[in-house]
TIRO-2110 file (N, C-alpha, C; in Angstrom, 1 decimal):
// TIRO-2110
0.8, -1.2, 0.0, N, 1, A
0.0, 0.0, 0.0, CA, 1, A
0.9, 1.2, 0.0, C, 1, A
0.6, 2.2, -0.9, N, 2, A
1.4, 3.4, -1.0, CA, 2, A
1.0, 4.4, 0.1, C, 2, A
2.0, 5.0, 0.6, N, 3, A
1.9, 6.0, 1.6, CA, 3, A
1.4, 7.3, 1.0, C, 3, A
0.5, 8.1, 1.7, N, 4, A
0.1, 9.4, 1.2, CA, 4, A
1.1, 10.4, 1.6, C, 4, A
2.0, 10.7, 0.7, N, 5, A
3.1, 11.7, 1.1, CA, 5, A
3.4, 12.5, -0.2, C, 5, A
3.8, 13.7, 0.0, N, 6, A
4.2, 14.5, -1.2, CA, 6, A
5.6, 14.2, -1.7, C, 6, A
6.3, 13.4, -0.9, N, 7, A
7.7, 13.0, -1.3, CA, 7, A
7.6, 12.2, -2.6, C, 7, A
8.6, 12.5, -3.5, N, 8, A
8.6, 11.7, -4.8, CA, 8, A
8.9, 10.2, -4.6, C, 8, A
8.2, 9.4, -5.3, N, 9, A
8.5, 8.0, -5.3, CA, 9, A
8.5, 7.6, -6.8, C, 9, A
8.9, 6.4, -7.1, N, 10, A
9.2, 6.0, -8.5, CA, 10, A
8.0, 6.2, -9.5, C, 10, A
6.8, 5.7, -9.2, N, 11, A
5.7, 6.0, -10.2, CA, 11, A
5.4, 7.5, -10.4, C, 11, A
5.4, 8.2, -9.3, N, 12, A
5.1, 9.6, -9.4, CA, 12, A
6.1, 10.4, -10.2, C, 12, A
7.4, 10.0, -10.0, N, 13, A
8.4, 10.7, -10.7, CA, 13, A
8.4, 10.3, -12.2, C, 13, A
8.1, 9.1, -12.5, N, 14, A
8.0, 8.7, -13.9, CA, 14, A
6.9, 9.4, -14.6, C, 14, A
5.7, 9.4, -14.0, N, 15, A
4.5, 10.1, -14.6, CA, 15, A
4.8, 11.6, -14.7, C, 15, A
5.4, 12.2, -13.7, N, 16, A
5.7, 13.6, -13.8, CA, 16, A
6.7, 13.9, -14.9, C, 16, A
7.7, 13.1, -15.1, N, 17, A
8.7, 13.3, -16.2, CA, 17, A
8.0, 13.1, -17.5, C, 17, A
7.1, 12.1, -17.7, N, 18, A
6.4, 11.9, -18.9, CA, 18, A
5.5, 13.0, -19.2, C, 18, A
4.8, 13.6, -18.2, N, 19, A
3.9, 14.7, -18.4, CA, 19, A
4.8, 15.9, -18.8, C, 19, A
5.9, 16.1, -18.2, N, 20, A
6.8, 17.2, -18.6, CA, 20, A
7.3, 17.1, -20.1, C, 20, A
7.7, 16.0, -20.5, N, 21, A
8.2, 15.8, -21.8, CA, 21, A
7.0, 15.9, -22.8, C, 21, A
5.9, 15.3, -22.5, N, 22, A
4.7, 15.4, -23.4, CA, 22, A
4.2, 16.8, -23.6, C, 22, A
4.2, 17.6, -22.5, N, 23, A
3.7, 19.0, -22.6, CA, 23, A
4.7, 19.8, -23.4, C, 23, A
5.9, 19.6, -23.3, N, 24, A
6.9, 20.3, -24.1, CA, 24, A
6.8, 19.9, -25.6, C, 24, A
6.6, 18.7, -25.9, N, 25, A
6.4, 18.3, -27.3, CA, 25, A
5.1, 18.9, -27.9, C, 25, A
4.0, 18.9, -27.1, N, 26, A
2.8, 19.5, -27.6, CA, 26, A
3.0, 21.0, -27.8, C, 26, A
3.7, 21.7, -26.9, N, 27, A
4.0, 23.1, -27.1, CA, 27, A
4.8, 23.4, -28.3, C, 27, A
5.8, 22.5, -28.5, N, 28, A
6.7, 22.7, -29.7, CA, 28, A
5.8, 22.5, -31.0, C, 28, A
5.0, 21.4, -31.0, N, 29, A
4.1, 21.2, -32.2, CA, 29, A
3.2, 22.4, -32.4, C, 29, A
2.6, 22.9, -31.3, N, 30, A
1.7, 24.1, -31.4, CA, 30, A
2.5, 25.3, -32.0, C, 30, A
3.7, 25.6, -31.5, N, 31, A
4.4, 26.7, -32.1, CA, 31, A
4.8, 26.5, -33.5, C, 31, A
5.2, 25.3, -33.9, N, 32, A
5.5, 25.0, -35.3, CA, 32, A
4.2, 25.2, -36.2, C, 32, A
3.1, 24.7, -35.7, N, 33, A
1.8, 24.9, -36.4, CA, 33, A
1.5, 26.4, -36.6, C, 33, A
1.7, 27.2, -35.6, N, 34, A
1.3, 28.6, -35.6, CA, 34, A
2.2, 29.4, -36.5, C, 34, A
3.5, 29.2, -36.4, N, 35, A
4.5, 30.1, -37.0, CA, 35, A
5.0, 29.7, -38.4, C, 35, A
5.0, 28.4, -38.7, N, 36, A
5.5, 27.9, -39.9, CA, 36, A
4.4, 28.0, -41.0, C, 36, A
4.7, 28.5, -42.2, N, 37, A
3.6, 28.6, -43.2, CA, 37, A
3.2, 27.2, -43.6, C, 37, A
1.9, 27.1, -44.1, N, 38, A
1.4, 25.8, -44.4, CA, 38, A
2.0, 25.1, -45.6, C, 38, A
2.4, 25.9, -46.6, N, 39, A
3.1, 25.3, -47.8, CA, 39, A
4.4, 24.7, -47.4, C, 39, A
5.1, 25.3, -46.4, N, 40, A
6.4, 24.7, -45.9, CA, 40, A
6.1, 23.4, -45.2, C, 40, A
5.1, 23.4, -44.4, N, 41, A
4.8, 22.1, -43.6, CA, 41, A
4.4, 21.0, -44.6, C, 41, A
3.7, 21.3, -45.7, N, 42, A
3.2, 20.3, -46.6, CA, 42, A
4.4, 19.9, -47.5, C, 42, A
5.1, 20.8, -48.1, N, 43, A
6.1, 20.5, -49.1, CA, 43, A
7.4, 19.9, -48.5, C, 43, A
7.9, 20.4, -47.4, N, 44, A
9.2, 20.0, -46.9, CA, 44, A
9.1, 18.9, -45.7, C, 44, A
8.0, 19.0, -45.0, N, 45, A
7.9, 18.1, -43.9, CA, 45, A
6.9, 17.0, -44.2, C, 45, A
6.1, 17.1, -45.2, N, 46, A
5.1, 16.1, -45.6, CA, 46, A
3.9, 16.0, -44.7, C, 46, A
3.7, 17.1, -43.9, N, 47, A
2.5, 17.1, -43.1, CA, 47, A
1.4, 17.7, -43.9, C, 47, A
0.4, 17.0, -44.2, N, 48, A
-0.6, 17.5, -45.2, CA, 48, A
-1.9, 18.0, -44.5, C, 48, A
-2.2, 17.6, -43.3, N, 49, A
-3.4, 18.1, -42.7, CA, 49, A
-3.1, 18.8, -41.4, C, 49, A
-3.5, 20.0, -41.3, N, 50, A
-3.5, 20.8, -40.1, CA, 50, A
-4.8, 21.5, -39.9, C, 50, A
-5.2, 21.7, -38.7, N, 51, A
-6.4, 22.5, -38.5, CA, 51, A
-6.2, 24.0, -39.0, C, 51, A
-7.3, 24.7, -39.1, N, 52, A
-7.2, 26.1, -39.6, CA, 52, A
-6.4, 26.9, -38.6, C, 52, A
-5.7, 27.9, -39.1, N, 53, A
-4.9, 28.8, -38.2, CA, 53, A
-5.8, 29.6, -37.3, C, 53, A
-7.1, 29.7, -37.6, N, 54, A
-8.1, 30.4, -36.8, CA, 54, A
-8.0, 29.8, -35.4, C, 54, A
-7.9, 28.5, -35.2, N, 55, A
-7.9, 27.9, -33.9, CA, 55, A
-6.7, 28.1, -33.1, C, 55, A
-5.6, 28.6, -33.8, N, 56, A
-4.4, 28.9, -33.0, CA, 56, A
-4.6, 30.1, -32.1, C, 56, A
-5.5, 31.0, -32.5, N, 57, A
-5.9, 32.2, -31.7, CA, 57, A
-7.1, 32.0, -30.9, C, 57, A
-8.1, 31.3, -31.5, N, 58, A
-9.4, 31.1, -30.9, CA, 58, A
-9.3, 30.3, -29.6, C, 58, A
-8.6, 29.2, -29.6, N, 59, A
-8.6, 28.3, -28.4, CA, 59, A
-7.9, 29.0, -27.2, C, 59, A
-6.8, 29.7, -27.3, N, 60, A
-6.2, 30.4, -26.2, CA, 60, A
-7.1, 31.6, -25.7, C, 60, A
-7.7, 32.3, -26.7, N, 61, A
-8.6, 33.4, -26.3, CA, 61, A
-9.8, 32.9, -25.5, C, 61, A
-10.4, 31.8, -26.0, N, 62, A
-11.5, 31.2, -25.3, CA, 62, A
-11.1, 30.7, -23.9, C, 62, A
-9.9, 30.1, -23.8, N, 63, A
-9.5, 29.6, -22.5, CA, 63, A
-9.2, 30.8, -21.5, C, 63, A
-8.6, 31.8, -22.0, N, 64, A
-8.4, 33.0, -21.1, CA, 64, A
-9.7, 33.6, -20.7, C, 64, A
-10.6, 33.7, -21.6, N, 65, A
-11.9, 34.3, -21.3, CA, 65, A
-12.7, 33.4, -20.3, C, 65, A
-12.6, 32.1, -20.4, N, 66, A
-13.2, 31.2, -19.5, CA, 66, A
-12.6, 31.3, -18.1, C, 66, A
-11.3, 31.5, -18.0, N, 67, A
-10.6, 31.6, -16.7, CA, 67, A
-11.0, 32.9, -16.1, C, 67, A
-11.1, 34.0, -16.9, N, 68, A
-11.4, 35.3, -16.3, CA, 68, A
-12.9, 35.3, -15.8, C, 68, A
-13.8, 34.7, -16.6, N, 69, A
-15.2, 34.6, -16.1, CA, 69, A
-15.3, 33.8, -14.9, C, 69, A
-14.6, 32.7, -14.8, N, 70, A
-14.6, 31.8, -13.6, CA, 70, A
-14.1, 32.6, -12.4, C, 70, A
-12.9, 33.2, -12.5, N, 71, A
-12.3, 33.8, -11.4, CA, 71, A
-13.0, 35.1, -10.9, C, 71, A
-13.7, 35.8, -11.8, N, 72, A
-14.3, 37.1, -11.5, CA, 72, A
-15.8, 37.0, -11.2, C, 72, A
-16.5, 35.9, -11.7, N, 73, A
-17.9, 35.8, -11.5, CA, 73, A
-18.3, 34.5, -10.8, C, 73, A
-17.9, 33.4, -11.4, N, 74, A
-18.4, 32.1, -10.9, CA, 74, A
-17.8, 31.8, -9.5, C, 74, A
-16.6, 31.9, -9.3, N, 75, A
-15.9, 31.5, -8.1, CA, 75, A
-16.4, 32.4, -6.9, C, 75, A
-16.5, 33.7, -7.0, N, 76, A
-17.1, 34.5, -6.0, CA, 76, A
-18.6, 34.2, -5.7, C, 76, A
-19.3, 33.9, -6.8, N, 77, A
-20.7, 33.5, -6.6, CA, 77, A
-20.9, 32.2, -5.8, C, 77, A
-20.0, 31.2, -6.1, N, 78, A
-20.0, 30.0, -5.3, CA, 78, A
-19.7, 30.2, -3.9, C, 78, A
-18.7, 31.1, -3.6, N, 79, A
-18.3, 31.4, -2.2, CA, 79, A
-19.5, 32.1, -1.5, C, 79, A
-20.2, 33.0, -2.2, N, 80, A
-21.3, 33.7, -1.6, CA, 80, A
-22.5, 32.7, -1.2, C, 80, A
-22.7, 31.7, -2.1, N, 81, A
-23.7, 30.7, -1.9, CA, 81, A
-23.3, 29.8, -0.7, C, 81, A
-22.0, 29.6, -0.5, N, 82, A
-21.6, 28.7, 0.6, CA, 82, A
-21.4, 29.4, 1.9, C, 82, A
-21.5, 30.7, 1.9, N, 83, A
-21.3, 31.5, 3.2, CA, 83, A
-22.6, 31.4, 4.0, C, 83, A
-22.6, 31.0, 5.2, N, 84, A
-23.8, 30.9, 6.0, CA, 84, A
-24.4, 32.3, 6.3, C, 84, A
-25.7, 32.3, 6.6, N, 85, A
-26.3, 33.6, 6.9, CA, 85, A
-25.8, 34.0, 8.3, C, 85, A
-26.1, 35.3, 8.6, N, 86, A
-25.6, 35.8, 9.9, CA, 86, A
-26.3, 35.1, 11.1, C, 86, A
-27.5, 34.7, 11.0, N, 87, A
-28.2, 34.0, 12.1, CA, 87, A
-28.1, 32.5, 12.0, C, 87, A
-27.3, 32.0, 11.2, N, 88, A
-27.1, 30.6, 11.0, CA, 88, A
-26.4, 30.0, 12.2, C, 88, A
-26.7, 28.7, 12.6, N, 89, A
-26.1, 28.1, 13.8, CA, 89, A
-24.6, 27.9, 13.6, C, 89, A
-24.1, 27.9, 12.4, N, 90, A
-22.7, 27.7, 12.2, CA, 90, A
-21.9, 29.0, 12.5, C, 90, A
-22.5, 30.1, 12.7, N, 91, A
-21.8, 31.3, 13.0, CA, 91, A
-21.7, 31.6, 14.5, C, 91, A
-22.3, 30.7, 15.3, N, 92, A
-22.3, 30.9, 16.8, CA, 92, A
-21.0, 30.2, 17.3, C, 92, A
-20.5, 30.8, 18.3, N, 93, A
-19.2, 30.2, 18.9, CA, 93, A
-19.5, 28.9, 19.5, C, 93, A
-18.5, 28.1, 19.6, N, 94, A
-18.6, 26.7, 20.2, CA, 94, A
-17.5, 26.5, 21.2, C, 94, A
-17.2, 25.3, 21.6, N, 95, A
-16.2, 25.0, 22.7, CA, 95, A
-14.8, 25.2, 22.2, C, 95, A
-14.6, 25.4, 20.9, N, 96, A
-13.3, 25.5, 20.3, CA, 96, A
-12.9, 27.0, 20.1, C, 96, A
-13.8, 27.9, 20.4, N, 97, A
-13.6, 29.3, 20.2, CA, 97, A
-12.7, 29.9, 21.2, C, 97, A
-11.9, 30.8, 20.9, N, 98, A
-10.9, 31.4, 21.8, CA, 98, A
-11.5, 32.8, 22.1, C, 98, A
-11.8, 33.0, 23.4, N, 99, A
-12.4, 34.4, 23.7, CA, 99, A
-11.2, 35.3, 23.9, C, 99, A
-11.6, 36.6, 23.8, N, 100, A
-10.5, 37.7, 23.9, CA, 100, A
-10.0, 37.8, 25.3, C, 100, A
-8.7, 37.8, 25.4, N, 101, A
-8.0, 38.0, 26.7, CA, 101, A
-7.5, 39.4, 26.7, C, 101, A
-7.6, 40.0, 27.9, N, 102, A
-7.0, 41.4, 28.0, CA, 102, A
-5.5, 41.3, 27.9, C, 102, A
-4.9, 42.2, 27.3, N, 103, A
-3.5, 42.3, 27.2, CA, 103, A
-2.9, 43.6, 27.7, C, 103, A
-1.6, 43.7, 27.8, N, 104, A
-1.0, 44.8, 28.3, CA, 104, A
-1.2, 46.0, 27.3, C, 104, A
-1.6, 47.2, 27.8, N, 105, A
-1.8, 48.3, 26.9, CA, 105, A
-0.5, 48.6, 26.1, C, 105, A
-0.6, 48.7, 24.8, N, 106, A
0.5, 49.0, 24.0, CA, 106, A
1.2, 47.7, 23.5, C, 106, A
0.8, 46.6, 24.1, N, 107, A
1.5, 45.3, 23.7, CA, 107, A
0.7, 44.6, 22.6, C, 107, A
1.3, 43.5, 22.2, N, 108, A
0.7, 42.7, 21.1, CA, 108, A
-0.5, 42.0, 21.7, C, 108, A
-1.7, 42.1, 21.1, N, 109, A
-2.8, 41.3, 21.6, CA, 109, A
-2.7, 39.8, 21.3, C, 109, A
-3.3, 39.0, 22.2, N, 110, A
-3.3, 37.6, 22.0, CA, 110, A
-4.2, 37.2, 20.9, C, 110, A
-4.0, 36.0, 20.4, N, 111, A
-4.9, 35.5, 19.3, CA, 111, A
-6.2, 35.1, 19.9, C, 111, A
-7.3, 35.6, 19.3, N, 112, A
-8.7, 35.3, 19.7, CA, 112, A
-9.6, 35.4, 18.6, C, 112, A
-10.8, 34.9, 18.7, N, 113, A
-11.9, 35.0, 17.7, CA, 113, A
-12.6, 36.3, 18.0, C, 113, A
-13.0, 37.0, 16.9, N, 114, A
-13.8, 38.2, 17.0, CA, 114, A
-15.3, 37.8, 16.9, C, 114, A
-16.1, 38.2, 17.9, N, 115, A
-17.5, 37.9, 17.8, CA, 115, A
-18.1, 38.5, 16.5, C, 115, A
-19.1, 37.8, 15.9, N, 116, A
-19.7, 38.3, 14.7, CA, 116, A
-20.5, 39.6, 14.9, C, 116, A
-21.0, 39.8, 16.1, N, 117, A
-21.7, 41.1, 16.4, CA, 117, A
-20.7, 42.2, 16.3, C, 117, A
-19.5, 42.1, 16.8, N, 118, A
-18.5, 43.2, 16.8, CA, 118, A
-18.1, 43.4, 15.3, C, 118, A
-17.9, 42.4, 14.6, N, 119, A
-17.5, 42.5, 13.1, CA, 119, A
-18.6, 43.3, 12.4, C, 119, A
-19.9, 42.9, 12.6, N, 120, A
-21.0, 43.6, 11.9, CA, 120, A
-21.1, 45.0, 12.3, C, 120, A
-20.9, 45.3, 13.6, N, 121, A
-21.1, 46.6, 14.2, CA, 121, A
-20.0, 47.5, 13.5, C, 121, A
-18.8, 47.0, 13.4, N, 122, A
-17.6, 47.7, 12.9, CA, 122, A
-17.8, 48.0, 11.4, C, 122, A
-18.3, 47.0, 10.6, N, 123, A
-18.4, 47.1, 9.2, CA, 123, A
-19.6, 47.9, 8.7, C, 123, A
-20.8, 47.7, 9.4, N, 124, A
-22.0, 48.1, 8.8, CA, 124, A
-22.7, 49.3, 9.6, C, 124, A
-22.4, 49.6, 10.8, N, 125, A
-23.0, 50.6, 11.5, CA, 125, A
-22.2, 51.9, 11.3, C, 125, A
-23.0, 53.0, 11.1, N, 126, A
-22.3, 54.3, 11.0, CA, 126, A
-22.1, 54.9, 12.4, C, 126, A
-21.4, 56.0, 12.5, N, 127, A
-21.1, 56.6, 13.8, CA, 127, A
-22.3, 57.0, 14.6, C, 127, A
-23.4, 57.5, 13.9, N, 128, A
-24.6, 57.9, 14.6, CA, 128, A
-25.5, 56.8, 15.1, C, 128, A
-25.2, 55.6, 14.5, N, 129, A
-26.1, 54.4, 14.9, CA, 129, A
-25.4, 53.5, 15.9, C, 129, A
-24.2, 53.9, 16.4, N, 130, A
-23.5, 53.0, 17.3, CA, 130, A
-24.1, 52.7, 18.6, C, 130, A
-25.0, 53.5, 19.0, N, 131, A
-25.7, 53.3, 20.3, CA, 131, A
-26.8, 52.3, 20.2, C, 131, A
-27.1, 51.8, 19.0, N, 132, A
-28.1, 50.7, 18.9, CA, 132, A
-27.5, 49.4, 19.3, C, 132, A
-28.2, 48.7, 20.2, N, 133, A
-27.7, 47.4, 20.6, CA, 133, A
-28.7, 46.3, 20.4, C, 133, A
END
């Protein structure tokens, strides 16, 4: 049984090396396809079929667009959907919460959890509404 470790072992290193070589070969073939004229590829190298050069630009642009849409719209939307409501039971403190300990004035405060009420009061209440409890 293989151990779950990030340390390299024989199969992982072989697959990693094969993936490295394969990706470099694919990149080389892509660059040849993009920059070398089609008549040169057909006459001198004997490669008769290549996809249209349109796809040399279209696929990377589509991939970049998909990445931008995912990172700027879809991923934040997923995080907003997974965030519990403010009155959800998961936002209440439990036995593992660390309460705030008083520290020496001017010193570094100890690590503690900030209560959700204090966070909301700081973020969302204006100065004239601070006396609302």
